[in-house]
C-alpha positions as CSV (number, residue, x, y, z in Angstrom):
1,M,57.4,24.0,8.1
2,K,58.8,20.4,8.6
3,R,55.6,19.3,10.8
4,K,53.5,20.7,7.6
5,F,55.0,18.2,5.4
6,L,55.5,15.4,8.0
7,S,51.5,15.8,8.1
8,V,50.9,15.9,4.3
9,A,53.2,12.9,3.9
10,I,51.1,10.8,7.1
11,F,47.9,11.8,5.3
12,L,49.2,10.4,1.9
13,L,50.1,7.3,3.1
14,F,47.1,6.8,5.0
15,A,44.7,8.0,2.1
16,G,47.1,5.3,0.1
17,L,46.2,2.8,2.6
18,L,42.3,3.7,2.4
19,F,42.4,3.4,-1.2
20,G,44.7,0.1,-1.5
21,Q,41.8,-1.4,0.3
22,N,39.5,-1.3,-2.3
23,A,41.9,-3.4,-4.0
24,R,40.9,-6.0,-1.7
25,K,38.4,-8.5,-3.1
26,I,35.2,-9.1,-0.8
27,K,35.0,-12.8,-1.0
28,F,31.7,-14.1,-0.5
29,T,29.5,-17.3,-1.1
30,E,25.7,-17.1,-2.6
31,Y,23.1,-19.7,-2.8
32,D,19.1,-20.2,-2.7
33,L,17.1,-22.6,-0.1
34,P,14.6,-24.6,-2.2
35,N,12.4,-22.0,-0.7
36,G,13.8,-19.3,-2.7
37,L,15.3,-17.6,0.5
38,H,18.7,-16.1,-1.2
39,V,21.5,-16.4,1.2
40,I,25.0,-14.5,1.2
41,L,28.2,-15.4,3.5
42,H,30.9,-12.9,3.4
43,V,34.2,-14.3,6.1
44,D,35.7,-11.6,7.8
45,R,37.9,-12.5,10.5
46,S,39.1,-9.5,11.9
47,T,37.0,-8.7,14.7
48,P,35.1,-11.6,16.6
49,I,31.4,-9.7,15.5
50,V,29.0,-10.7,13.0
51,A,26.3,-8.9,11.1
52,V,23.0,-11.3,10.2
53,T,20.5,-9.2,8.1
54,V,17.7,-10.0,6.1
55,S,16.1,-7.7,3.8
56,Y,12.6,-8.1,2.0
57,H,12.2,-6.6,-0.9
58,V,9.3,-4.3,0.1
59,G,8.6,-0.9,0.8
60,S,6.3,1.7,0.1
61,K,5.9,1.3,-3.6
62,N,4.6,-1.7,-3.1
63,E,1.6,-0.6,-0.8
64,D,-2.5,0.1,-1.6
65,P,-2.5,3.7,-2.4
66,N,-5.3,3.8,0.3
67,R,-3.0,2.1,3.0
68,T,0.5,4.0,3.0
69,G,2.4,3.1,5.6
70,F,2.3,-0.6,6.1
71,A,5.9,-1.0,5.2
72,H,7.0,0.9,7.6
73,F,4.5,-0.1,9.9
74,F,6.3,-3.5,9.9
75,E,9.7,-1.9,10.4
76,H,8.4,-1.8,14.2
77,L,6.0,-4.7,14.3
78,M,8.2,-7.1,13.2
79,F,10.4,-6.4,16.9
80,E,6.6,-7.4,18.2
81,G,7.6,-10.7,19.2
82,S,6.6,-14.1,17.8
83,K,5.3,-17.4,19.2
84,Y,8.3,-18.7,20.7
85,I,9.8,-14.7,21.8
86,K,7.7,-12.6,24.3
87,R,6.6,-9.2,23.4
88,E,9.3,-6.5,24.1
89,Q,11.8,-9.8,24.3
90,Y,13.6,-9.1,21.3
91,F,15.5,-6.2,22.2
92,K,17.0,-7.2,25.4
93,I,17.6,-10.8,23.7
94,V,19.8,-9.0,21.9
95,Q,21.2,-6.5,24.1
96,S,21.7,-9.1,26.7
97,A,24.1,-11.3,24.0
98,G,26.2,-8.2,23.8
99,G,24.7,-7.0,20.5
100,T,23.0,-4.3,18.7
101,L,20.1,-4.1,16.2
102,N,18.1,-1.9,14.4
103,A,15.6,-1.7,11.2
104,N,15.0,0.9,8.5
105,T,12.3,0.7,5.6
106,S,12.7,2.6,1.9
107,W,10.5,3.3,-1.0
108,D,11.8,-0.2,-2.0
109,R,12.7,-2.4,0.5
110,T,13.0,-2.9,4.4
111,F,16.1,-4.1,5.8
112,Y,16.6,-6.2,9.4
113,Y,19.8,-6.5,10.9
114,E,21.8,-7.4,14.2
115,V,25.1,-7.1,15.2
116,L,26.4,-9.3,17.4
117,P,29.3,-11.3,19.0
118,S,30.4,-14.2,16.4
119,N,29.7,-17.0,19.1
120,Q,26.1,-15.7,18.8
121,L,25.4,-16.0,15.4
122,K,23.1,-18.9,16.1
123,L,21.1,-16.6,17.9
124,G,21.0,-13.9,15.2
125,L,19.9,-17.2,12.9
126,W,17.1,-17.8,15.4
127,L,15.5,-14.5,16.1
128,E,15.3,-13.8,12.1
129,S,13.6,-17.2,11.2
130,E,11.2,-16.5,14.1
131,R,9.6,-13.4,12.6
132,M,9.8,-14.6,9.2
133,L,8.1,-18.1,10.2
134,H,5.8,-17.1,13.5
135,L,5.6,-13.2,13.8
136,K,3.1,-12.3,16.5
137,I,0.3,-10.3,14.9
138,D,-2.6,-9.4,17.2
139,S,-4.7,-6.7,17.9
140,L,-2.1,-5.9,21.3
141,G,0.6,-5.6,19.1
142,V,-1.3,-3.3,16.6
143,E,-2.7,-0.9,18.4
144,T,0.8,-0.4,20.5
145,Q,2.9,0.1,17.3
146,R,-0.1,2.5,15.6
147,K,0.8,4.8,18.3
148,V,4.3,4.6,18.0
149,V,4.4,5.4,14.4
150,K,2.2,7.9,15.0
151,E,4.3,9.6,17.2
152,E,7.3,9.1,15.5
153,R,5.8,10.9,12.7
154,K,4.8,13.9,14.6
155,Q,8.0,14.1,15.7
156,R,10.0,13.3,12.4
157,F,7.6,15.1,10.2
158,D,4.5,16.8,11.2
159,N,6.3,18.8,14.2
160,Q,9.9,19.5,13.3
161,P,10.5,22.3,11.2
162,Y,11.1,21.6,7.3
163,G,10.0,18.1,8.3
164,S,7.2,18.1,5.0
165,V,10.0,19.3,2.7
166,L,10.9,15.4,1.3
167,E,6.8,14.9,1.2
168,Q,5.6,17.9,-0.4
169,T,8.9,17.2,-2.7
170,F,7.3,13.3,-3.9
171,K,3.7,14.7,-3.6
172,H,4.7,17.4,-6.5
173,A,6.8,15.7,-8.5
174,Y,5.1,12.1,-8.7
175,K,1.5,12.1,-10.1
176,V,1.4,8.3,-11.0
177,H,3.7,6.7,-9.1
178,P,3.7,4.9,-5.8
179,Y,6.9,7.3,-5.1
180,R,4.6,10.1,-4.3
181,W,3.8,8.9,-1.0
182,L,7.0,8.4,1.6
183,P,7.3,5.3,3.7
184,I,6.1,7.0,6.6
185,G,3.0,6.8,5.1
186,S,-0.7,8.3,6.2
187,V,-1.5,7.9,9.8
188,Q,-5.3,7.9,8.5
189,Y,-4.7,4.7,7.0
190,I,-2.6,3.2,9.7
191,D,-5.9,3.8,11.5
192,K,-8.3,2.7,9.4
193,A,-6.1,-1.3,8.6
194,K,-7.8,-4.0,9.8
195,L,-5.8,-6.6,12.5
196,N,-6.4,-9.5,9.0
197,E,-5.2,-6.5,6.3
198,F,-1.9,-6.6,8.1
199,I,-1.6,-9.9,8.9
200,N,-2.5,-10.3,4.7
201,F,0.1,-7.9,4.2
202,Y,3.2,-10.4,6.2
203,K,1.8,-13.5,4.5
204,T,2.2,-11.7,1.3
205,Y,5.2,-10.1,1.2
206,Y,7.6,-11.1,4.2
207,V,8.4,-14.7,2.8
208,P,11.6,-16.5,2.2
209,N,11.0,-15.9,-1.6
210,N,11.2,-12.5,-0.8
211,A,13.7,-12.2,1.2
212,T,17.5,-12.4,0.9
213,L,19.8,-13.2,4.3
214,S,23.1,-11.7,4.5
215,I,25.9,-12.6,6.7
216,S,29.4,-10.6,7.1
217,G,31.6,-11.2,9.8
218,D,33.7,-13.8,11.8
219,I,32.1,-16.9,10.8
220,N,33.0,-21.0,9.8
221,V,30.7,-21.0,6.3
222,D,29.9,-24.9,6.5
223,Q,28.3,-24.4,10.2
224,A,26.8,-21.4,9.2
225,K,25.0,-23.0,6.4
226,K,24.2,-25.9,8.9
227,W,22.2,-23.5,10.8
228,I,20.5,-21.5,8.4
229,N,19.3,-24.7,6.8
230,E,18.1,-25.8,10.2
231,Y,16.5,-22.3,10.9
232,F,15.4,-21.4,7.2
233,A,14.8,-24.4,4.9
234,S,11.4,-25.5,6.5
235,I,9.9,-22.3,6.3
236,P,6.9,-22.4,3.8
237,R,7.6,-20.5,0.3
238,G,5.4,-17.9,0.0
239,T,2.4,-18.0,-2.5
240,R,0.3,-14.8,-2.9
241,K,0.9,-12.5,-5.5
242,M,3.1,-9.6,-4.9
243,N,2.5,-5.8,-6.0
244,R,5.3,-5.1,-8.2
245,P,4.3,-1.7,-9.7
246,T,4.9,-1.5,-13.2
247,V,3.3,2.1,-13.8
248,I,6.1,4.5,-15.5
249,E,5.7,7.9,-14.5
250,P,5.2,10.4,-17.4
251,P,8.3,13.1,-18.5
252,Q,7.8,16.3,-17.1
253,K,7.4,19.0,-19.3
254,A,6.9,22.4,-17.4
255,E,8.2,23.6,-14.4
256,V,6.2,22.7,-11.2
257,K,7.0,25.7,-8.4
258,D,5.1,25.9,-5.0
259,T,5.1,27.7,-2.2
260,V,4.8,25.9,1.8
261,Y,4.2,27.9,4.7
262,D,5.8,26.0,7.6
263,N,6.7,26.5,11.5
264,I,10.2,27.8,10.4
265,H,12.1,31.4,11.0
266,L,14.4,30.9,7.7
267,P,13.3,30.4,4.2
268,L,14.1,27.1,2.5
269,V,14.6,27.0,-1.3
270,L,14.6,22.7,-2.8
271,E,14.8,22.4,-6.5
272,A,14.3,18.2,-7.6
273,Y,14.8,16.8,-10.6
274,H,13.7,13.4,-12.3
275,I,16.7,11.2,-13.1
276,P,16.9,7.7,-13.9
277,A,17.1,4.8,-11.8
278,E,19.8,3.4,-9.5
279,T,20.6,0.6,-11.9
280,S,21.0,2.9,-15.1
281,K,24.6,3.2,-16.5
282,E,23.9,7.5,-16.2
283,Y,23.6,6.6,-12.5
284,Y,27.4,6.9,-11.5
285,A,27.9,9.9,-13.7
286,I,24.7,11.8,-11.6
287,D,26.1,10.7,-8.3
288,M,29.6,12.5,-9.2
289,L,27.9,15.2,-9.7
290,T,26.3,15.4,-6.6
291,T,29.5,15.0,-4.7
292,L,31.0,17.9,-7.0
293,L,28.3,20.5,-6.1
294,S,27.9,19.6,-2.7
295,G,30.0,16.9,-1.4
296,G,31.6,18.8,1.8
297,R,32.4,22.7,2.6
298,S,34.6,22.6,-0.4
299,S,32.2,21.7,-2.8
300,R,31.0,24.3,-5.4
301,I,27.8,25.1,-3.9
302,Y,28.7,25.2,-0.2
303,K,31.7,27.5,-1.5
304,E,29.6,29.8,-2.8
305,L,26.4,30.1,-1.4
306,V,27.1,29.7,2.2
307,D,31.3,30.6,2.0
308,K,31.5,33.6,-0.6
309,Q,27.9,35.0,-0.8
310,Q,27.3,34.4,2.8
311,K,23.3,33.8,1.1
312,A,22.9,30.4,2.7
313,L,23.1,28.7,6.1
314,Q,23.4,25.5,4.8
315,A,23.2,24.0,1.1
316,G,23.9,20.7,-0.7
317,S,22.5,18.5,-3.1
318,F,21.8,14.5,-3.1
319,P,20.4,12.1,-5.6
320,L,18.1,9.6,-4.0
321,A,18.6,6.4,-5.6
322,L,15.6,4.1,-6.1
323,E,14.9,0.9,-7.6
324,D,12.3,3.6,-10.2
325,P,13.1,6.5,-11.4
326,G,14.4,9.0,-8.7
327,L,15.1,12.2,-8.1
328,F,18.1,14.9,-7.9
329,L,18.1,17.2,-5.0
330,T,19.5,20.9,-4.5
331,F,18.4,23.0,-1.2
332,A,19.7,26.0,0.7
333,I,18.3,27.4,3.7
334,A,18.6,31.4,3.4
335,N,20.4,33.4,6.0
336,A,18.5,35.9,8.0
337,G,17.1,38.6,5.2
338,V,18.0,36.7,2.4
339,N,15.2,36.4,-0.4
340,P,14.5,32.7,-1.6
341,S,14.3,34.2,-5.2
342,E,18.3,35.3,-4.7
343,L,19.1,31.7,-3.6
344,E,17.3,29.8,-6.6
345,T,19.2,32.3,-8.6
346,L,22.4,31.1,-7.2
347,I,21.5,27.6,-7.2
348,D,20.8,27.7,-10.9
349,K,23.9,29.5,-11.6
350,E,26.0,26.9,-10.4
351,I,24.1,24.1,-12.0
352,Q,24.5,26.3,-15.3
353,K,28.4,26.3,-15.0
354,V,28.4,22.5,-14.8
355,K,26.8,22.5,-17.7
356,T,28.9,24.7,-19.8
357,E,32.6,25.0,-18.4
358,P,34.8,22.1,-18.1
359,I,35.6,20.6,-14.9
360,P,39.4,21.6,-13.9
361,D,41.6,18.4,-13.9
362,K,42.7,19.0,-10.0
363,E,38.9,19.3,-9.2
364,F,38.0,15.9,-10.9
365,Q,40.9,14.3,-9.6
366,K,39.7,15.5,-6.0
367,L,36.0,14.3,-6.8
368,Q,37.7,11.0,-7.3
369,N,39.5,10.6,-4.0
370,Q,36.4,11.6,-2.7
371,I,34.2,9.0,-4.1
372,K,36.7,6.3,-3.4
373,N,36.9,7.2,0.0
374,R,33.1,7.1,0.6
375,L,33.2,3.4,-1.0
376,V,36.3,2.3,1.3
377,T,34.3,3.7,4.7
378,S,31.3,2.3,3.6
379,Y,33.1,-1.2,3.5
380,S,34.7,-0.8,6.9
381,T,32.7,-2.6,8.9
382,D,30.3,-6.0,8.6
383,L,27.4,-4.0,8.6
384,G,28.3,-2.1,5.9
385,I,29.4,-4.6,4.0
386,A,26.5,-7.1,4.6
387,E,24.1,-4.4,3.5
388,A,25.5,-3.7,0.2
389,L,25.9,-7.3,-0.8
390,S,21.9,-7.5,0.2
391,D,21.3,-4.5,-1.7
392,F,23.2,-5.3,-4.6
393,H,21.8,-8.6,-5.3
394,V,18.3,-7.4,-4.5
395,F,18.4,-4.4,-6.9
396,Y,21.1,-5.1,-9.6
397,H,21.2,-9.2,-9.7
398,N,24.6,-8.8,-9.4
399,T,26.2,-9.3,-5.7
400,N,29.9,-9.1,-7.1
401,L,29.1,-5.6,-8.2
402,I,31.0,-4.8,-4.7
403,N,33.9,-6.1,-6.3
404,T,33.9,-3.4,-9.4
405,E,31.6,-0.9,-8.5
406,I,34.6,1.6,-8.0
407,Q,35.8,0.6,-11.8
408,K,32.3,1.9,-12.8
409,Y,32.5,5.4,-11.0
410,M,36.3,5.9,-12.3
411,K,35.2,5.2,-15.7
412,V,33.2,8.1,-15.3
413,T,34.4,11.4,-17.7
414,K,33.9,14.8,-16.7
415,E,32.1,15.1,-19.9
416,N,30.1,12.4,-18.7
417,I,29.2,14.8,-15.5
418,Q,28.3,17.8,-17.4
419,N,26.4,15.5,-20.0
420,V,24.4,14.5,-17.2
421,A,23.8,17.9,-15.7
422,K,23.0,18.9,-19.6
423,K,20.0,16.4,-19.7
424,Y,18.5,16.4,-16.4
425,L,18.9,19.4,-14.5
426,N,16.8,21.4,-16.4
427,K,13.8,23.6,-15.3
428,Y,11.3,21.7,-17.4
429,N,11.9,18.8,-15.2
430,S,12.1,20.0,-12.1
431,V,10.1,20.6,-8.9
432,V,10.8,24.1,-6.7
433,L,9.1,24.5,-3.7
434,Y,9.9,27.8,-1.6
435,Y,9.4,27.1,2.1
436,L,8.5,30.3,4.0
437,P,7.5,31.3,7.4
438,K,3.6,31.4,8.6
439,S,4.2,34.7,9.2
440,A,5.1,35.6,5.7
441,K,1.5,34.4,4.5
442,K,-0.9,37.0,3.6
């Protein structure tokens, strides 16, 4: 018994330390170079490392509908080499310096990073400036990456069980907005694209006035500014017109329901609901609603469908936070012999409970603690801080939101969570997909 109390005491102490860290203000310096590059610098001397990141405000929604997949293609192409970096050397340079690197693409932006020993900051800046100014785009690099991207699509989407779920969901949910295709894009369009099309896309979007350089780690701010000026100030400002979609997806007025037959053994049910953009004041309540329904094994949907009813092998929900109105997704994978309609009914029942029954105080307190813990954890690394600072600037035009976001979550009431459930989680606002084994097709 004493051990139990001791464990609880240790947990509470640890949790208190974690949550207490959230009060630690993340200080940063930000400014613009004359060419439009936005710079954010955060000093963290806790470890001798530095995260050098560049975010370009271009994602799949900025693409030509007949040339989808370009932003993701550049996620790969930007590692091909430059005027002064030989092909296949980018990774080797970073790794030989003791660092790691990667990139990711979304509907709204493309993000590149290197995490290096802090004495290699200058190297990271040079590497990022090289691909911003001198990226090598030639036939060999393009053809190499065509093969890489097509293989990635095969592995992650085409040949993966349930791999087409997101693609099918967004295709059914959007009719006019460019969110109707995924960042992975279409193989046929990547195959059709000519070399000059890739060059034009690069010259349009991968320019300093469409980029944010965010650095977090063991740095000297004055020295960092000198090196940033040395490597980036001379890069010309982009002058080409960028595609910034203004189209608004019309409100959905009736449920969209479809069946997809896939190379799977167990059925999956997915419900997608249209929700406002991530910058909406309602989004904090929507995010907390997600955690309430599916934040871990003790969440409502998991407990009911997986543990109690044993109708699902896995279940959950998550909102896709996007620059324009996105989607709230709820899903369940059926246990053997369970009819998909049973899962849909159980999911709908849990959603209805949120709408009609008050959230107990104890559950709400747990929900707030989960949010606090998640935010503290996400800012526990220099890479996490650099990425958050960049995203808050790009999408919210408020970099300091990194310090005030927790307050916005804590202002969300139980009633706010109920209200967003009532407002958005309605059948007429949903896409419902049944994923069934191909053997079930008649």
